[in-house]
Every structure is written in C-alpha cells, then in structure tokens.
C-alpha positions as CSV (number, residue, x, y, z in Angstrom):
1,X,106.3,-16.3,52.5
2,X,106.6,-13.5,50.0
3,X,103.2,-14.3,48.4
4,X,101.6,-14.0,51.9
5,X,103.4,-10.7,52.6
6,X,102.3,-9.4,49.1
7,X,98.7,-10.5,49.9
8,X,98.8,-8.6,53.2
9,X,100.3,-5.5,51.5
10,X,97.3,-5.5,49.0
11,X,99.4,-3.8,46.3
12,X,100.2,-0.8,48.5
13,X,96.7,-0.2,49.6
14,X,96.8,-2.3,52.7
15,X,95.9,0.6,55.1
16,X,92.7,1.4,53.1
17,X,91.7,-2.2,52.5
18,X,92.2,-3.5,56.0
19,X,90.7,-0.5,57.7
20,X,87.6,-0.9,55.4
21,X,87.4,-4.6,56.4
22,X,87.7,-3.6,60.1
23,X,85.1,-0.9,59.9
24,X,82.7,-3.2,58.1
25,X,83.2,-6.0,60.6
26,X,82.7,-3.7,63.6
27,X,79.5,-2.3,62.0
28,X,78.1,-5.8,61.4
29,X,79.0,-6.9,64.9
30,X,77.4,-3.7,66.3
31,X,74.2,-4.3,64.4
32,X,74.0,-7.9,65.5
33,X,74.4,-6.9,69.2
34,X,71.8,-4.2,68.8
35,X,69.4,-6.5,67.1
36,X,69.7,-9.3,69.8
37,X,69.3,-6.8,72.6
38,X,66.2,-5.3,70.9
39,X,64.8,-8.7,70.3
40,X,65.2,-9.7,74.0
41,X,63.6,-6.4,75.2
42,X,60.6,-6.9,72.8
43,X,60.2,-10.5,74.0
44,X,60.1,-9.4,77.6
45,X,57.6,-6.7,76.7
46,X,55.5,-9.3,74.9
47,X,55.6,-11.7,77.9
48,X,54.5,-8.9,80.2
49,X,51.6,-8.0,78.0
50,X,50.6,-11.6,77.4
51,X,50.6,-12.3,81.2
52,X,48.7,-9.2,82.1
53,X,45.9,-10.1,79.7
54,X,45.2,-13.3,81.5
C-alpha cells in the first residue's frame, strides 16, 4: 500500500503532476468534442449543397 501511496505522491510533486494530467486530459477531450461538432456541421452543410445542386 505504501508503494501506491508513494506513486500517487509523485515524490512531493503530486499537485503539479496531477494537475498537468488533468489539464491535458480536459484539453484533449475539448478538442475532440469541438472536432466532432465541426465535422457534423460540415457534413450537414455538404449535404445541403449536394442536394441543392440536383
């Protein structure tokens, strides 16, 4: 159990390490959500243009 606690403590830098992981994870998730929403919007736009052309 002490090895796990030592791992979570990160040698005294736990606040910095875990906050960096959290910020990175939130950034990646945010970019993924933004990309998927943009893709869906562009697909709808493309379908409208394709259908209006005939």
